[in-house]
Each structure stands twice: as structure tokens, then as C-alpha cells.
C-alpha positions in Angstrom: 385.0 142.4 244.3 385.1 141.7 240.6 385.3 138.1 239.3 387.5 138.8 236.2 391.0 137.6 236.9 394.3 138.0 235.0 395.6 134.6 233.7 399.0 133.6 234.9 401.8 133.3 232.4 401.8 129.5 232.1 398.0 129.3 231.4 398.3 132.2 228.9 401.0 130.2 227.1 398.9 127.1 227.1 396.0 129.0 225.5 398.4 130.4 222.9 399.7 126.9 222.2 396.2 125.9 221.2 396.3 128.5 218.4 399.9 127.9 217.3 400.7 124.3 218.2 398.0 121.8 217.2 400.1 118.7 216.5 403.8 117.6 216.0 403.9 119.0 212.5 403.1 122.5 213.9 406.1 122.2 216.3 408.4 121.2 213.4 407.1 124.1 211.3 407.8 126.7 214.0 411.3 125.3 214.8 412.4 125.0 211.2 411.2 128.6 210.6 413.3 129.7 213.5 416.3 127.8 212.0 415.8 129.5 208.6 415.5 132.9 210.2 418.9 132.1 212.0 420.4 131.7 208.5 420.9 128.0 208.8 422.3 126.2 205.7 421.7 122.7 207.1 418.6 121.7 209.1 418.2 118.2 210.4 414.9 116.9 211.9 414.5 113.6 213.8 411.1 112.3 214.9 410.0 109.4 217.1 406.5 108.0 216.8 405.6 110.6 214.3 406.8 113.4 216.6 404.4 112.3 219.3 407.1 110.9 221.5 409.9 113.3 220.5 411.1 115.8 218.0 414.7 117.1 217.5 415.7 120.0 215.3 419.4 120.8 214.7 420.8 123.6 212.7 424.0 125.4 211.9 422.6 128.9 212.2 423.9 131.8 214.2 422.7 130.4 217.5 421.8 132.4 220.6 423.8 134.0 223.4 423.0 133.0 227.0 420.5 135.9 227.7 418.6 135.3 224.5 418.4 131.6 225.1 416.3 132.2 228.2 414.4 135.2 226.9 413.3 133.2 223.9 410.9 131.2 226.1 409.0 134.3 227.2 406.0 135.4 225.3 406.2 138.3 222.8 410.0 138.4 222.9 411.6 138.4 219.5 414.8 139.5 217.8 413.0 140.1 214.5 410.6 142.9 215.2 411.5 146.3 216.7 408.7 148.5 215.4 405.0 148.3 214.4 406.1 148.9 210.8 408.1 145.7 210.8 405.1 143.8 212.3 403.1 144.5 209.1 406.0 143.9 206.8 408.1 141.2 208.4 411.2 139.9 206.7 411.3 136.8 208.8 409.2 133.6 208.8 408.7 133.6 212.6 408.3 136.9 214.4 405.5 137.0 217.0 407.5 135.6 219.9 404.8 133.0 220.7 406.2 129.7 219.3 408.8 128.7 221.8 406.9 129.6 225.0 403.8 127.9 223.5 405.8 124.7 222.8 407.5 124.8 226.2 404.1 125.1 228.0 402.9 121.7 226.6 406.0 119.6 226.4 409.4 118.9 227.9 412.0 121.0 226.1 415.8 120.9 226.1 417.7 123.6 224.2 421.4 123.6 223.4 422.6 126.7 221.6 425.8 128.6 220.9 426.6 131.8 219.2 430.2 132.3 220.3 432.6 130.2 222.3 430.3 129.6 225.3 426.9 127.9 224.6 423.8 127.6 226.8 421.7 124.6 228.0 418.1 125.3 228.9 415.6 122.7 230.2 412.0 123.6 230.6 409.3 121.0 231.5 405.7 122.0 230.8 406.3 125.7 231.4 408.6 125.3 234.4 412.3 126.2 234.1 414.3 123.2 235.4 417.9 124.1 234.6 419.9 126.8 232.8 423.7 126.4 232.6 426.7 127.0 230.3 427.2 124.3 227.7 430.0 123.6 225.2 428.7 123.2 221.7 429.3 124.2 218.1 427.6 127.3 216.7 423.9 126.7 216.0 420.9 125.3 217.9 419.8 121.9 218.9 416.3 121.6 220.4 414.6 118.5 221.6 410.8 118.3 222.4 409.4 115.3 224.3 406.0 114.3 225.5 404.0 116.8 223.5 400.5 117.3 225.1 401.3 114.6 227.6 399.9 116.7 230.4 397.0 118.1 228.4 394.9 114.9 227.6 392.1 116.9 225.8 394.6 117.9 223.1 396.6 114.6 223.2 393.6 112.6 222.3 393.1 114.5 219.1 396.4 113.4 217.7 396.2 110.6 215.0 398.4 107.6 214.5 402.2 107.9 214.5 402.2 107.2 210.7 399.6 109.9 210.0 401.5 112.5 212.1 404.8 111.5 210.4 403.2 111.9 206.9 402.3 115.5 207.8 405.8 116.2 208.8 407.3 114.7 205.7 404.9 116.8 203.6 405.9 119.9 205.5 409.7 119.3 205.1 409.2 118.6 201.4 407.5 122.0 201.1 410.3 123.7 203.1 412.9 122.1 200.8 411.1 123.4 197.7 410.7 126.9 199.1 414.4 126.9 200.0 416.4 124.7 197.6 419.6 126.5 198.8 419.3 124.9 202.2 420.0 121.3 202.9 417.3 119.4 204.8 417.4 116.0 206.4 414.5 114.2 208.0 414.6 110.8 209.7 412.6 108.6 212.1 413.6 105.7 214.3 414.7 103.5 211.4 415.3 105.4 208.2 415.9 108.7 206.4 412.7 110.1 205.1 414.0 113.1 203.2 417.5 114.3 202.3 418.3 117.3 200.1 421.7 118.7 199.1 421.1 122.4 199.5 422.8 123.1 196.1 419.9 125.3 194.9 419.0 122.9 192.2 415.2 123.1 192.1 414.7 120.0 189.9 416.8 117.9 192.2 414.7 118.9 195.1 411.5 118.3 193.1 412.8 114.7 192.4 413.3 114.2 196.1 409.8 115.3 196.9 407.7 114.1 193.9 409.9 111.5 192.3 412.2 111.3 189.2 409.3 111.0 186.7 407.9 114.3 187.8 411.3 116.0 187.7 411.8 114.8 184.1 408.5 116.4 183.1 409.2 119.6 184.9 410.1 123.0 183.4 411.6 125.9 185.4 410.2 129.4 184.7 410.4 133.0 185.8 407.7 135.7 185.6 408.1 139.4 186.4 406.3 142.7 186.5 406.8 145.9 188.5 405.7 144.4 191.8 406.3 140.7 191.6 408.9 138.2 190.6 407.7 134.6 190.4 410.0 131.7 190.1 408.7 128.2 189.8 408.3 124.9 188.1 405.4 123.6 186.0 405.0 120.0 185.1 403.7 118.7 181.8 399.9 118.4 181.8 400.1 114.7 181.1 400.9 114.4 184.8 397.7 115.3 186.6 396.2 114.4 189.9 392.8 113.8 191.6 393.6 116.4 194.3 395.4 119.8 194.6 398.3 118.6 196.7 400.7 119.0 193.8 400.1 122.7 193.7 402.5 124.5 196.1 402.5 128.2 196.6 405.2 130.2 198.5 405.3 133.9 199.1 408.7 135.3 200.0 409.8 131.7 200.7 406.9 131.3 203.2 404.6 128.3 202.8 401.1 129.7 202.3 397.6 128.6 201.4 395.9 130.7 198.8 392.9 129.4 197.0 392.8 132.5 194.8 396.3 132.1 193.5 395.8 128.3 193.2 392.8 129.1 191.0 395.1 131.0 188.6 397.3 127.9 188.2 394.3 125.6 187.7 392.8 127.9 185.0 396.0 128.1 183.1 396.0 124.2 182.9 392.3 123.9 182.0 392.7 123.4 178.3 395.2 120.6 178.8 394.0 118.3 181.6 390.7 116.4 182.1 387.9 118.0 184.2 388.2 117.7 188.0 391.9 117.0 187.8 394.8 119.1 189.1 398.3 119.9 187.8 401.6 119.7 189.5 403.1 123.2 189.8 405.3 125.0 192.3 405.5 128.8 192.5 407.4 131.2 194.8 406.3 134.8 194.7 408.8 137.4 195.7 407.6 140.9 196.5 408.1 143.9 198.8 407.2 142.8 202.4 404.7 145.7 202.6 402.5 144.1 199.9 401.7 141.0 202.1 400.0 140.8 205.4 401.0 137.6 207.3 399.0 138.5 210.4 395.8 136.8 209.4 396.3 133.9 211.8 398.9 132.9 214.4 399.8 129.8 212.4 400.8 132.1 209.5 399.5 129.7 206.8 397.1 132.3 205.4 398.2 135.7 204.0 396.6 138.7 202.3 398.1 140.4 199.3 397.4 144.1 198.7 397.7 143.5 194.9 396.3 140.0 194.7 394.4 140.4 191.4 397.6 141.6 189.8 399.5 138.6 191.0 396.6 136.4 189.8 396.8 137.6 186.2 400.6 137.5 186.2 400.4 133.8 187.1 397.5 133.0 184.8 398.8 134.9 181.7 402.5 133.9 182.2 401.8 130.2 182.9 399.3 130.0 180.0 401.9 131.4 177.6 404.5 128.8 178.9 402.0 126.0 178.4 401.0 127.1 174.9 404.7 127.3 173.8 405.8 123.9 175.2 402.7 121.7 175.0 
């Protein structure tokens, strides 16, 4: 008899969670992406002990009907992909059908959601369904996560302090608000509001919330276009430079991404104007046909590949260089 065995569903979910869910910030990322995909215009996040103790995400999106509310916790179930073509050109931020089952396998989850008049309440504790029942609630979704990694000590011990984990979540929500200034975001902890944006689509207003009023006063909005790309963003006067690259934010089709190559284009445009080994403050959002970007590089979806990356590089470099020459 062979010794290879098929893993049960709960263990498979826990392994997937190791790829997708590394810390509280990753939970918030997945849940906020789901809220944005559900066309939410207001998203509120509440954290306790930096998300280690609890995370709540509430939105006014389209919500889920009773059958979808349960199916959402099964792996590889999604409302966003119906063909292999869509997998390689997704129009949504989250689409693999791994996030919710992964989260539910390593935490205690309560979901309240409503699409029509009758809502649904789902309670899952560390992969086990505890309760499913009708629930009266307004349209949208409210999900509460407690005890993340409490039953997986090997992962729990790698979490940092509550302040450190909270700082990562603040940074993430600031990025979400800059990628979607048309959506109102609110983030709070046990004692105070950490971020609050209006959702009025005023980029400089959101920039002030994230980087401060001084940065917003030195900021300039711009748009660059060619046949394949439209780039909207904000560049900040070179007099405001930093010791690290955290002031450079890149979004692709509103998705938060990490791209050292495109970041290099921004840095090179600023080279004549800032001291060596310093970095500018600049935010860009590249819009393109979904078929030009591959988001299937890693389950976390931080990394992407562009099929015309060099073209995008020079559009940024040349366009931003021209902007700086004219205004500086």
C-alpha cells in the first residue's frame, strides 16, 4: 500500500493560509479587497491589539445571499472568475477563492451579510462550521476575525508587537485610500481613529490624510497617456525627499503592487533634483487592459508582471521628467 495520502480540506486550507495569510495585515488586505470587489463605497476597519486579538471589516457593498455566504468559505469558489481567460486577465482584486477559507482555518470568524431583505449569519471556528442562520441586517457585509493563529503556535510566535502589526495595517489602509480616493475608508483601534477619508475622489485630500498637509501642499497631480497605458498620479516637489522608498507608491488597475522596475523609472526622473541615496514622494496608478498584466505571480498578489513593462517604464520616466523640468 502506498504511503502518499490526500490531505483533508482543513489541513489544505491551513497550508494555503501560510501562503496567503502571514499576519493581521494580510487578513485586512484580503477582506478590504473583497469589499472593494463588492462595490463598497464605505469601508470601516476596526482592530484590537494590532489585529492580533480581533479584526472587523464592515462595508456597504452588494453583500451575499445565503448560499454564497456559506460557499465563500470553501476553497476555489469565487463569483469573479468563470473561465481560464478571466484567470489571466482578472477585473477584480481578489479572485482565487482562497482568502476566506484560509482565514477561517486559522481564526474564529463571524460573518453577517445581506444582499436582499434576508441576511445570513455564519460562524466558523478554526475551520469548523459552528452555526449558519438567517440574520436581519442592512445590505453589505460585516466580518469579525478573532484569535488569529491562536491554535497554530508556530505561526503565532512570528507575529510582532501590537504596535508593529497596527503600523502595517495603517500603512496598508493609506495605500488603499490612495488607490481608491472615491471610496471612504475609516480605520480605528481600541481608543482612536487612525485614518478617515471622505471618499470624495479628491486625491490631494487623501494624500494629506496619509502623508500630512505639508506633502499635500507640495504635490502636483498629473496624467500620462499612450496607446496602452493611462497613468494618473501625484508627484511631490523634490525638496521633499526621504531616506527610504516608502514614499513611492505604485498601483496597477487600482491594485497595490510592488515593482522595483517601475519604481526605478520614478527614481531616475528625480535624479537631477534630489541628493544621492535619497528618494522622492510620488504616487502613480497605471490603468491598462487586464490582459497586459499577470497577477498570478504569487498568492499574495503583491507582485505582478507586465507584458509591456519597458513601454510603461519609459512613459513614466519621460513623462515625469518633463513634468519636473517644467515645474521645478
